[in-house]
C-alpha positions, -999 to +999 in steps of 0.1 A: +539-355+467+557-323+455+554-291+473+533-277+445+507-307+444+507-302+482+497-266+480+470-274+450+456-298+471+455-277+502+439-251+484+414-272+468+402-285+501+407-254+525+385-229+504+353-252+500+356-263+536+357-226+550+331-214+524+309-243+535+313-236+573+309-199+571+276-205+547+262-234+571+270-216+603+257-184+591+286-164+605+287-128+597+316-118+575+321-104+540+305-135+526+310-171+525+327-168+492+351-139+505+358-163+534+365-193+513+389-173+490+406-158+519+413-193+532+429-201+498+450-169+497+461-176+533+472-210+524+489-198+496+509-174+519+516-198+548+524-230+526+560-223+513+571-214+548+554-243+565+570-267+538+605-253+541+599-255+581+587-290+579+618-301+561+640-284+586+622-298+615+620-334+602+655-336+603+660-323+638+629-336+655+604-365+652+573-363+630+545-356+656+561-326+672+572-312+639+538-316+623+518-305+654+539-274+661+542-266+624+502-270+617+494-249+651+514-221+636+498-223+605+463-224+616+471-192+638+485-173+610+457-184+585+431-176+610+446-140+613+445-135+577+410-152+571+396-129+599+410-099+583+404-107+546+369-125+554+359-098+581+351-130+605+354-129+642+389-142+653+370-169+671+351-180+642+383-178+618+402-200+641+374-226+639+374-223+604+413-226+601+414-255+624+387-275+603+400-265+570+437-275+579+426-307+596+406-317+563+434-307+538+459-330+562+438-357+563+433-354+524+469-354+519+473-386+538+447-401+517+464-392+486+498-405+497+480-435+507+489-434+545 
């Protein structure tokens, strides 16, 4: 999978997941649509750095430490961005970011056949 394909997949998964979670949970925010779009924007901001960092980390460390540290950093940064842009509480933004990133990671595994 190329970097742009991975970014498109992540955005296509993370935006709707965040939207659905905020809507179903009824969390106070600018609205579920804003939260979903905020998630897409946050993904677009973090994805290039994650991709470059992962390529570097895979050469120096094994897969699981690389992916876990990278994804943890992404979850934190995206949560801060989603909390700010979507006016969600930081706690809810972390929950949304963790769920959205887990969903996009699993979607990526399905796409590449692992």
